N, C-alpha and C positions, 0 to 999 in steps of 0.2 A: 557858392550855393550847394553843388554839389557836395564838395568837403565839409560843411554842415551836417547834410541828409547823412550819411554815412558816420557822423559820430555820434550824430541820434539814431540809427537803428544799434550800433554798438555798445551803446548806451541799454538802452530797453532789453538787449539779449542778455549783456551781465548778471541785468538785473530779475530778467527771468530764470536764470542760472542759479541765482545765490535763494531763489524764494525755493524751486528743484530740492536742493539739499538743504535748507535747514528746516521745511516741514515734517521731514523724519524726527531730526533732530531734536525738535520741539516735542512729537509726541513721545517721544523716548522717555525726556526728562520730564513729562507733564509723568507719564506712565509710572517711571519709580521713585520720583518724590511721592506718586500714593502708595504705592505697593509696597519696593522696596525697605527703606528706614522701617515702616509701619510691622513688615514683618520681622522686621530680625532684632526690632524693640520685644515683641510678644514675644519672640523665641528664649530671649534669655530671661523674662521675667519669668517664665513658668519652667526653663530649666533651673534654674538658682530651687523652687520652690520644691519642683521635684526633690530635688537633693539636698534640699533640708529636710523634706520629708522623709526621703530615705534612712540620713542619717539618723535622726530623730527615732526611727524605727531598730535601727541597729545596736545603738549607743548603749552601753551600760546602765546601769541606775545606783552601779558603787562605782564610787569614788576612798582614794583617801589624800586627806588634810596633809599638806606639806607646811614646808616655815612659810611665813610671810605671807598666808593667806592663799599661797598656790594651791590645784588640784590634779588627782593627779588617775584618771580613767583605770580599773585597775584588768589585766588580762583574767584569761583563766585560770591560769598560777601564777604568784608573786612571788618573791623572795624580799623578807626585810630580817633590817639587825635586831639583836637580841637587844633588851632593855629596854628599847626607846618608845616611851606612849605610843598606841597609835590610835586616830583615830579613822576610822569610818562613815561617810554619809550617803542615805541612801534619798533621793527626791519622792519624793508626795506628803502627801497628810494623813495618813494612815495606812504604815510600813510595821513588818511580821520582818523576824531575823532568828537566823538558825548558827548552830557555832560548835565547837568540839565539845560533846554531851557533856565530860566531864567538869567545866566551867557552872554546870548546873548543880551537877554531883556535890560538887565542896560549897554549893553558893560561894564560888569566889566575889569577892570585895574589889579586885582588880580589875572586874567590867562591870560598865554604863552604861545603860540605854535611855535617852531623851529622843523625845519627838516633840518635833516645834511646827512651826507656820506652814512651813513648807519643803523639812526633808527631817528625817529622823537620823539618829548619831550615835554611836557605837564606840566607846573608849574602854581599851586594856591599856593600862598600864603595867608596866615590867613586863614582858611578854618574854616566856622561856620558849625553848623546844618542846616542851609538853603541847604547846598553843599550838605547836604548827596542824594546819587541817581544814576544814571546805568553811567557808564563812558567806553565808546567803543573807539575800535580802528580797523582801517584793510587798509588790502592791498590793492592801486589802480589801476586795470590794464588800462592801453591806447592801444587803438590802431591810430596811429593819433593824430585826437583831441578829438574821441569818447573814453572817459574816463567813468568806472564803479565801482562796490566795487565786491572786490573775497571774495563771499561766504566763498571761503574755508580756507581764511587767515584773519580772525581775531577773537578779544578778546574782551570780556567786563565782569567788578568784576561790582556788585553795591556797591559804599563804603559808610557806615555810619559813620558820623561823631559826637559819639557821645555828648550827653548836657544832664547833667543830670536836669538846669535848663528850655530846651526844648526837650524832649519828643516828643513832635512833629515838622514836619517839618517845620519849619514858612514860611506862605505863605502873600504874598500883597495883598489875597482878602482875608476880614475878614468876606465875606459873600456871598458863591457859590452856583450856580443854578446849578442842577444836572436834564438833562430830561431822564426821562425814558420810553423805548420803550416797546411796545409788541417783538419783535422779534431779542433782542441783553443785552448782559447782561450792567450792567450798575454799576460804581464803586464809593463807598463815599469815594473822594480821602485820609483819617484822615493817611499817614504814617508816619514813627515812627524815630527818629534817633537815636532805638538802639534796634537789633532783639531782645531783651531781656524783653519787655517793656509788660505788658499784658494789653492788650486792648479790650475793650464794644463798641459798639452801641447803640446810647441811640436814643429813639423819647422825643421830648418837650410833644409835646399834643397832644392825653393822655402820661404824664410818664410813658414811657418803655422801658425796654432794649431788642432790637433784638439777640436773640442768634444764633453763628455763628455754624449752624448744620454742616457742612461740607457738606451740599447738596444745599438746595436752598439761604441759605451764608456761603459766606466762608472769611477768612480771610486772607491777605498775607498784612507783613509788607512791602514789597514794590511798595502797589498799594493801599492797603486799604480792605475797605469790600467791597468785589463782591456779589450785585446780580443776581444769574442765571436766576432768569424768571421773573421780574419784575412785578408787576400791580398796580391799584392804590392805591389797601392798606398803599401802601408805601410811597403815596406823604404825604408830614409835611415838618416840621422842625426838622432835625436831628444834630446830635455832637459826637464825640466822648470822651472818656475818659481814658485817658494812668496812669500806676503806675506799678514802679517799687519795692520800699521804700514808703513809709512817704503818702503826701498827695497827691491824684491822679489830674492832668491839666487834663484841656476842650481845647479842638479841635476848630478849626475855625467850625461855622454854616455850615451848608448847606439844601438849601430849595428843596425838591427833588417833580418836574412833571412830573406830568403823561403825555406823548402825543401820542394824539388819532391816528396822520397818519401816520403809517410806509414805513421805509426808504425805497424810490424808486422815480422814474424819476417824475418832475412837474404834480403833478394834475391840469391842467389847465381848469380857464373856460373864456372866452371873450361874451363881452355885449355892444353894441352900444344903445345910451340915444335916437336913434331913429332908425327904418328901415328904414324909408321914408323920402326923408329932403328937402327944399325946396332951388332951389339957396339963398345963401345969406344967411343962418342959418347958429349953432352952431350945432356941433353932439362933443360929447365927444366917445371913446370907451376905456372901460376899460377891461383890462389883471389882471385875478385873482387866486388865487396858495395857497390852503394850502399844509403846510406842517409842516416838523420838526422846532420848535425853532431857534435852534445851525447851520441852516443849510441855507446858503445864497442861493439866487435866482436872475439871474439876467438875465432881459430881452432884449428885441429887436425888430422893429419893421419893418414892407415894407409895403409900401402904393402908392396910385395911384396920382402922382405927387411930388413923392420923389424925393428930390435935386431940386425941381423946385418953389412949395409952405412952406410956412413955416407953424408948428406945435409945440404945445406944448406940449413937455411929461413931467410926473410930475410922482416919485415914492413916495412909502408910504409901512409901516409895522407898525402890531401892533399884539399881544398874546391876543388869545380867550380863555378863559373858558368853553367848552362847555358841561359845567354839567361835574359829579363825579370825578373833579378834573382834566379832560385830558384839557391840554391847548396845542391848535395850533397856530403856528403865517399864517398871514395873512398876504401876499406879494399882492402888487398892482402897477402897469402901467397905466397911465391915459393916449392916446390921443388926445387932444383937435385941433381941425379944425375949421374956424372961416370965416367966410367970405364965406361959399361955394362955388367953381364954379364947372365949368362943369368935370374940370379934376380930382377933386376931389374922384368924385364918384367911385365905383370900390370894390377890397376886401382889408380888411384889414386884413393881419396878425403880429400873434402875438409869439414870439418864448420866452419859459421858459427854462433855464438853469441850475441845480442843479452839485454838482460832481457826484448822482447817472445818470443823464441822462440828458435828454431832451424833450420837449414836443410843437408841434408847433399846434396850432387853427386859425381861422377865422372867421371875419363878414363880411356878403356885405351888402354895402351900397348904395342903391338905389334912384336916384331920384323922386321926389314924390308929 
């Protein structure tokens, strides 16, 4: 009897101990099943979604079509072989393209562009070293008839078509003039067909190499030699020399001219051949602009008797060396009135306009 009572008490004690130990374990299991697995799954979904979105924003629109339907996303620079047809694609339903300008200049039939439902396709057949340059595509956004380039959806790759016999990108111009200005950098555009070429800049007279020191003069294979702050000392005939192995190759020659007049609206002067004119006489009013050699200037006139009296307007341009190798373009417009009448007297206004602005001046012609 006593033994049975002891066994019963021992069994009760064991059950109570098991209950105390198992209760926290059950709460832990229950809590874990409600939070942890769910939290882990949610974290996985969101992180993958964020990675996908981030990858989409960072990816290039521009790809190259390879053999057997494979695609290669192009980097900032790409080197491709000569003679093998290149097919580029840009995703989007309305895509714009840019490529080396001479392909447009000569209406090259080797280049074709087609737009499909999902992408635009650029095909260039028989590429050569002359096709080396920047190839870009971008999405075009339109609001009715107003369309513009989307800056957030664009891609560019500078493509080298390497030719060991033409290390320099061929040019149709065999002697190029480059104008140096005191207020902005200038580039000697001896671009190469391979980024592996070692290139140097040379002055013809006196014969000397101009070192690319990374500050005043730098070299970029996609642009050439960049002169950061060009002065009169860089004036003269220059050429570039390139070499990988063997005999060095020589580029086109470049004539560097220093421009005296900085960029800006035209500086205009107007002058009449006579301030006082009698009836029946002839008068010339000359409008003169001193400016940059490669910046066009357009003239327009307003004058007494306009639309009622005949006048003759003649234009001319000439380069002038103004000392210390400084070159200026002199542009003139001359208005001539013959057999002056009363209606011809008054104020003659000349307006000169270039890409940087416009300037208007006037001369008064009086009867006397």
